[in-house]
N, C-alpha and C positions, 0 to 999 in steps of 0.2 A: 631840763632839756625840753620837756613838753611845752612849757611856756615860751621858750626861745624859738621853738619850731613854728609857733603861731605867726612869726614874722613872714612866713611863706605866703600867708593868706592875703588875698587882695581886698581892696576897698570898693572897687567898681565892678559890677556884675555884668554889664551889657556885653562886653567883649568876651567875658568868661563863658556865658551861656552860648554865645555864637560859636565859640571854639569847641565847647562841649558837644554841640550838635554836629559840628564838622567831624570831630575825631570819632564820634559814635558811628556816623555813617561811613567814614573811611574804612573802619575795620568791619562794621556790620555788613557791608556789601561784598565782602570777600570771604568765600567759604573756607579759605585756609585758616581763618581766625575764628569765625563764628558760624554756627549752624542752627537752623530752626529758631532764629530770634534769640539765641542764648547770649550769655555774657551780660555785663552791666557796666555802666560808666557813671561818674559823678563829678560834680564841681562844687566847691564850698567856699564860703567866706567865714568870718568869725561868727555870724549869727545864724546863717542858713546853709542847707545843703540841698542841691538838686541831684536826685538819683533816679535812674531809670525805673519806671513803674513796671510792676509785674504785668506781663502780657504785651508790653510794647516791644517792637522789633528795632534793634539798633540801625538796621539798614535804611529805614524810612522815618526814623524818629524826628519829631518836631519838639518845640518847647512844651507842648501839651502832653508829650509822652514821658515827662519827668515829674515825679512827686517831689514836692518841696517840703522840707521838714525844719522844725525849730531845733537848733543844736543845743539850746539850753535845756530842752526836754530830753534830747537824746543822750547827752553826756552822762547823766546819772545812771543810765542803764549799764554802763561799764562796770560799776561797782555794786549794783543792786543785787540783793539775794532773792532768787526766784525759787519756786517750788522744786523739790527733788524729783517729783513725778514728771517724766518727759512730756506727756500730753498736756498736763496742766501748765507746765513751764512754758511750752511753746505758745499756748493760748495767751498766757500773761505777756509774753514778749510781743506777740502780734498786737495785743491791745495797747501796749505802751508805744509801739511804732505808730499805730493809728492815732493815738493821742498827741503825738508829736507832729503829725502830718498837717500841713497848712492847706494843701490842695485836696479837698475832700473828693472822694470818688476815684482817686488814684492810689492803688495799693503799692507802697514802696517795696523795692527788692528786699528779700529776706537778709541780704548781705549789707544792708544800709549801715548797720552799726560798725561793720568792718571798715567801710568807706569813711565813716565819721572819725575813727581814731587814727587814721593815717594822715599825718599832718602835712599834706601837700594839697594844693587847690584841685588838681586833676588826678583822678584814679580811673584806670581802664583795666577791667577784669575780663579776660578772654579765655577761650578754651582752644587754643591753636592746636592743630593736628601735630605739628612738629614738637610742641611743648609736651603734649600728652603722650607722644611716643617715648619720651623720657620719664614723665611723671607716672605713667602706667606700666613701668618696667620693674623687674625684680630688683635691680641695683640702682633705683632712682636716686637715693641719697648720696651714695658714694660717687656715682657718675656725675651728679650735679656738682659736688665739691671738686671733682677732677677738672670739670670743664669751666666752672665759674668761680672757683676759689672757696676758701673756708668761710668767707663772709656771706655766702649765699644763705638766705633765710628759707629753710625747708620745713614745712608743716606736715607731719604724718597724717594719713587719712583720719578724719574725724567726721562724724555725722553732721551734715549741714544744720544751720540754725544757731541757736545761742551757744551751744557747747563749742562749736567750731569758732565762733566769734571770741569766746573767752580764751580759748587756747591761743588764737592769733594775737589777741590783745596782750596776754601775758608774755608771749614771745617777742612782741614788738618792744615792750618795756625793757625786757632783758637785753635785746639787741641795742637799744639806745644806751644802756648802761655799759655794755661790753665794748661797743664800737664808737661810742660818743657821737653818733650821727643817726639820722632818720633813715630807716630802710626804704629803698625805692622799689625793690622787687621782692615779692613773696611768692614762693613756689608751693603749690598745694598738691599733695599726692592724690592721684586718681581724680583730679578735679580741674586744674588749670593754673592760672598765674595772675597776680595783681602787679601792675606797674603804676607808679605814682611819680609826679613831677610838677614843677612850678608852671610849665608850659606844655602845650600839646606837641610842640616841635621836639622837646626833649623826650616826651613819651614815644614818639615815632623813632627817634634815634636809638633809644634803649631797646625797643622791640626789634628794630632792624639788626642790631648787633647780636641779639639773642638768636634770631632766626639764622643768621649767617653762621654762627658758631655751631648750632645744632645741625645744619645741613652738612657742614664739613665733618661732623662726627659720625654720621650714619654710614655704616659699612656698605649697604646696597639700598638704592632707592626702590620704593614699591613699584610693582608693574604698572605701566600706564598704557593708554590706548583703548579706543572703543572697539567693540566687536558687534557684528550684526546679530540680531536676535534670530533664533532658529525658527524655521517655518512650522516646526512641530509644537510651537508655543500654543497655537490655537487648538491643539489636541489635548492640552493639559489644563491651561488656566481656566477656561469656562467651567470645567467640571469641578476644579478646586473651589472656584468662587461659589458654586452652588452648595458644595459640602459645608462651606463656612457661613452660609446665609440662612441657616435654619431660623434664626431669631431676627432676621432683617437683612436686607441686601447689603453686601459688602462690596468694596471696590478693590481690585487687584491691579497692581502695576509692576512691570518687570523692567529690570535694568541689567545690562550685560556689558562687561569690559574685561580687560586683562587681569585686573586685580580680583574681580569677582570670580573669574575662571580659575585663578590660582587657588582659591579656597574650595570651589565646588568640585574641582578635579580630584581632591584628595580628602577622604574622611579623616585621615590623621591630622591634617592641618586645621580641620574644622574645630578641633579641641581648643585652639587658640582664640576662637571667637564664640565659644559656647556660653560665656558669661559676660555680663556688661563690665565696662571699665569705669564709667562715670555715671553720676546721678542723671544727667541728661539722657543717656542711653536708656535708662529704666523708664523715665517719664514718657518717652516717645515709642520705644520698641519693646517695653516690658523686659523681663529678665530671663526668659526661656524662649528658645527658637527651635524650629523644625528644619532638619536637613534630610532631603530626599535624594537618594543616590542610585535610583533605578536607571537601567540602561535604555529602556524604551518607555514610550508614553503609557502603555498598559501597565508596566511594572511600577512606574511612578504613581499612577492612580490607585493601583492595588495597595501599595504601601501607604498612601495618604488615607485611604479608607480605614486603615487600622490605626495609624498614628494620630490623626487629628482628633477622633473621639477620645482616645486615651489621654491625649494632652489636655483636652478640655475637662475631662472628668478628674484628672489629677490636680490641675492647677486652678480650675474655676474660671478661666478666661480663655479666649481664643488667641491663637498665635498672631503676632503682628509681623513676624519675619519668617519667610520660608526660603531656604536656599536649595535650588533644584539643579542637579547635575545636567549640564548641557543646555539648560534654559537660562538660568541667571538668578539674580536676587529678586525676590518677589515681596512686595509690601502688601499687607492686608489692612486696609483702612476702613474706618467708619464713613469716610468720604474721600473724594479724589484729592483734595488738598492735603489731607493727612498722609496719603501715600507718598507724596513728594518728600515730606519731612522724614518719614520712616526710612526711605531709601537713602537720603543724605546722611542721616545720623548713623545708620548701620554701616554704610560704606566707609564713613569716617572711622568707625570702630575697627574695620578691617585694616585701614591704613595704620592706625595706632598699633594694632597687634603686630603688623609687619615691621614697623619701625622699632618696636620694643625689643626685637631680637638683637639690635645693635647695643642694647644696654642691659643684657642679662636675661631677656625673654619677657613675655607678657605677664603682668600682675593684675588680674581682674579683681573686682570687689568680692568680699566675702559674703556668704549667705546672710549673715547677721546685718551687714551693711546694706545689702540689697533689700532685706525685709523692712528696714527702717524707711528707706526711700519710697518703697512701694506703698507704704501706709501713711506717709507723712502728708498732712493736710495741705501744706504749701505746694508740694509737687502735684497733688491731686488737683489743686486749683490751676496750676500751670497746664496740666493735662486737659482740663476742661476748657480752658481758654484756647488751647491749640486745636481742640477738636472741631470747633466751628459748627455752624448749623446751616441747613438749606431747606427747612421744612416745606413740603409741597406734595401735590398729588403724584408727582413723578420722582420723588426723592430717591437718589442713588440709582435710578435707572439710566442705562446708557442707551442713547437714541442716535442712530445714524440717519442723517437726512441728506439725500442726494439733491443736487441743485440748490444748496442752502446758502450760497454766497450772497444772494440777493433775492428780492421778490418774495413770493409766498414762502419759499423754503427758509429764507432768513427770518421772516416774521414768525413762522411756526417754531423755529429754533429758539428765537428770543423768548417767546412765551413759555416754552417747555423749560428753558433755562431757569426762568423765574419760578417754576414749579419744582425745582431741585434736581432736574435731570442733568446728566453729562451729555454734551452735544458734540457729535462728530460731523463736521461740515465737509461733505464730499462733493467736490465741484471741480470743473476743468479750469475755471478762472482762478489762477493762483493769486493774483494781486488782490482781487475782491475777497476771496476765501480767507486769506491770511488776515486781511483787515477786519473781517467779520469775527474771526476767532479772537483777535486781539480785543475787539470791543466787547465781545461776550465775556471774556475773562476779566475785563475791567469791572463789569457789573455783577459778576458771579459772586456767590458767597463761598461755601466750601466745595461747591461743584466746579467743573472745569469744561472748557470747550477746546476742541482740537481740530485742525484743518488737515485734510488729506487730499492732495490733488488726484482727481479721479475721472476717468473716462468710463461712463456707465455702459458703453457699447463694447468695451474691451475686457475680456475675462481676466487677463493678467493684472490689469489695473484694479479690478474688483477684488481679486485675490489679495493684492497689496493693501487695499482698504480694510478688508477683514483682519488681516494680520496686524496692521498698525493699531486698529481699534482694540484688539485683544491685548496687545502690549501696553496700551495706555490705560485701559479700564477693566480688562479681564473678562468682559462679556458683552453681548449685544442683546438688550431686552426688547428693543423695538427698532425695526428697520422701516423707514419711511421712504418709499420710492416716489420722489417728488419731481426729479429732473424731467423737464418736458420742453418741447419746442412747438412752434406753430408756423406753418406757411399757408396762408389763405389763398384760395383760388378755385375757380370752377374747372370743369373738365377741359375747356379750351385753353385755360391758362396754366394748369398744374403740369409741371414737368415730371418725368419719371424720377429724375434725380432728387427733386424736392419731396416727392411722395416717399421715396425710400429713406431719405434723411429723417423725415418726421416719424415714419413708422418704426425705424430702427431705435430711435430714442424713446418714443412714447409707448411702444409695444414690446419690441424685442428686449430692450434693456430691463424691463420689469421682470421678464423671465430670467435674464442673466443674473440680476441681483438676487432674486429669490433662490435660484439654484445655489448660489455661493453662500448666502447667509444661513440657509437652513442646516448646513452641516454643523455650524456652531450651535444653533438653537436646539437641534436634536440632542447634542451632547449636554447642554444645560438642563433640559427638561428630564434627561435620563438620571441626573444626579440631584435634581431639585426636590423639594418637598412637593406634595401632591397638589397644593393650591397655587403653584407657580405656573404661569402661562407666558409664552413669548408672543410678540406681535409683529406681523408684517402688514403695513398699511400703504396702499397705493393712493396717492393724491390723483384722483381721476378728474372728472369735470361733469358739469351738467350736459356737455356734449357727448358724454358716454351714456346718457339716458334718453336723449332724443336727437334726431338728425340735425345737422347744421348746414344751412345753405352756403355753397361756395367755400366749404370748409371740411370737405369729406375726408381729407387725409388725416386731419386731427381727430375728427369724430370717429372715423373708422378705427383708429388705433385705440381710442378710449373705450369704444364699444367692446373691442377685443380684450382690453384690459380687464373689464368686468368679467368676461368669460374666463380669463386666467385666474382672477380672484376666486371665483366659485370653484374652479377645478383644483387650484392649489389648496383651498380650504378643505375640500373633501380628502385630499391626500395627506394633509398635515395634521388634521384633527386628532388622530391617535397619538401624536407626539406632543399634544398640548401647545400647538402653535396655531394661533388664530390668524386668519388672513381676511382683511376687509379693505374695501375702497371707500374713499370719501369723494363725493361729487360736488365740489364748490360751484357757486355761481361766479359771477365776474368780479375779479379784484381790480377795480378800475384805477386804483391809485398805484398799482404795481407796474414795473417796467414792461411786463408783457402787454399791457393795454396802453400805458401812457408814454412809452418811449417816443420822443418826438420824431425820430427818424424811421423806426421800424416797428412801432407799437401797433396793436390790433386796431386802434382807432384809425391810424393812418392807413393800414393795410385794407381795412374794410371800406374806408372812404374811396380808396383807389380802385378796389375791386367792384365797387358799385353794389355792395351787399345791402345797403340801406337805401331804398328807393327815395329819390328826391333830396338826399342829404348832400349839402354843399360844403359843410365844415365839420371839423372834428366834434364840435359841440353838438351839432345835429345828430351825429352818430351816437354820442354818449346819451343824449336825451331819449333817443329811440330805445336804447337798451334798458335804461332805467324805467321807462314806461311799462316794460314787460314784467317788472318785479313787484308783486303785491306789497311787499314790505317797503318798497321805495328806496332801497339802499343796495349798494354793492356788497359783496362778500369780503370779509377782512381776514387776515391771518388769525386774529383772536377768535373769530367765529369758527374757523377750521380747527384751531387748537382745542376748543371745547369738544369738538367731535372726536379728535384724536384721544383726548383724555377719557372720554366716555368709552371708546373702543378698548383702550388699555385697561380701564377699571373693571369692566364686566368680563365674565367668562361664559356667557350664554349666547354670544353672537359671533358667527364666523361666516364667511362667504357673502357678506352683505355689501350693498352699495348705499352708503348713507348720504342723502342729498342735503346740502346746506346752501340753498339757492334763494332764500327769502320768499319761498312759495312759487318761484317761477316754474319749477318742475315739481309736480306732485306725483308720488307713486300711486299706482292703482292695483 
């Protein structure tokens, strides 16, 4: 039968690889089927097999994401006798897989051997929520037979790797003998499903029929619908974040919806999600979780101060998942990207637990099974790949920058992003702010950027900014008050309306922002280790250090800003919150100066601020002549100042000039 089944295999690979990429992305981009880049796919002919490489994500996979192996070297592994010692055996298997791999540098999926012995060109292995609602249930086998008939090939849970492969291989051989045909569907307890077929169209048809039958068999669908996060979130998460950051800054992210509420409302229901259902859950969320059921922020924090140290002492690692009554599901990540994966994986476990009640109730993994996965080299490799890196001077710090959609703010944000910071773009310009966040996330590593539409002169808008930031990242390590405007003009030209407009944004808003953010920062420093400091940095101007002709509205607000900086610094020093200003020189390339319609070059030319100037170039040359270094100030220059102020703990209340020598302190 095995030789006869080879007739399924094609001679031409061009269309096969194209279809493999298509079917991989088709399922990989849908969270109902795959989460956190899980699952794997393959295509084979008689000589070679293309299988997803470890660390590749189905959602975005290209041909380079597949390892190609020589089947003549894979086939002997089915009957080869390996060491009885599990660690030694898995090492031998890994080496044999590497020896069969033709594309060096791409580590093939650990399930490659399983793909190889299934005699169909296409194999698609997924972990669909609907399937695992059945496969992670107490009555998985009997319910499977009831729904899909006696021919359904069911494999009891077995530790992944060679042992699972051997069990599947023996059961496939038995199936061929018993049913005189090749199995197309293999169901794995507490793991997922394999579907194989000659074409990807048939793969899709089989999966569609499976999902339809499972949906019809569920007694009640899991709760759906989003819920607004509670405003008391910022009274809890910043403190939790600092409790968990003794060995390095963590990122916390909260998610709240009807399903999550279903579990945080009842400690009795939390038993259903207290242990993992699948190996993937252990890889990304570990196997133990914290449930905080206090009724008030004070009660939650009091409980957390006891539970978190006990958890770490007992298990030797920090929690990845915390479920908080009234708040939601909280991911504790080594970086922001990891938080998204943790939330997706654990919410999926909640769905699985809920669906499992239609098939006899939840059936989590045993402690012995959990321990194997936790210590398995293959899963530790996957965990390290998923972890990502962002090494830099601002790694894992969350930095809010007002007016960051463009100009100086955008440039500072871009530079700090490259130093590992998570950037919150707070700006009134929704279109530009969203585009900047999208661009930042395109170039980010494991850190993230997030846009919040913000009016810095409106307290309610600032309150929302703080709330959204805490929900996304769990803390605010540095707040950069950068938003600013300028209306040039002398006493005869300046209107009261323009004066008030400039002053409200450049001066008043600095006070508003500081007032709002210090509530969170004081909470952080209260629960942080003694060497943690939070930062408030005002992007001031050289016009805050010396007067500016026909520009008094701007200069006056900036002079006042330095007065606020010094006063705030005195008040906040006992809370380990540093407050400083940076006074840049002119950023000639930015829109403030170079905008062709309303930039400062245009305004100063019209206002006659530069005697004898007849063109914009005349104005620019005049200002460059005043700078000893002969250059304008850039966002990179300012960012170096920002990083200096964040790094040190001996400066507060300072106005740091970055003017190319144009203004020198005395």
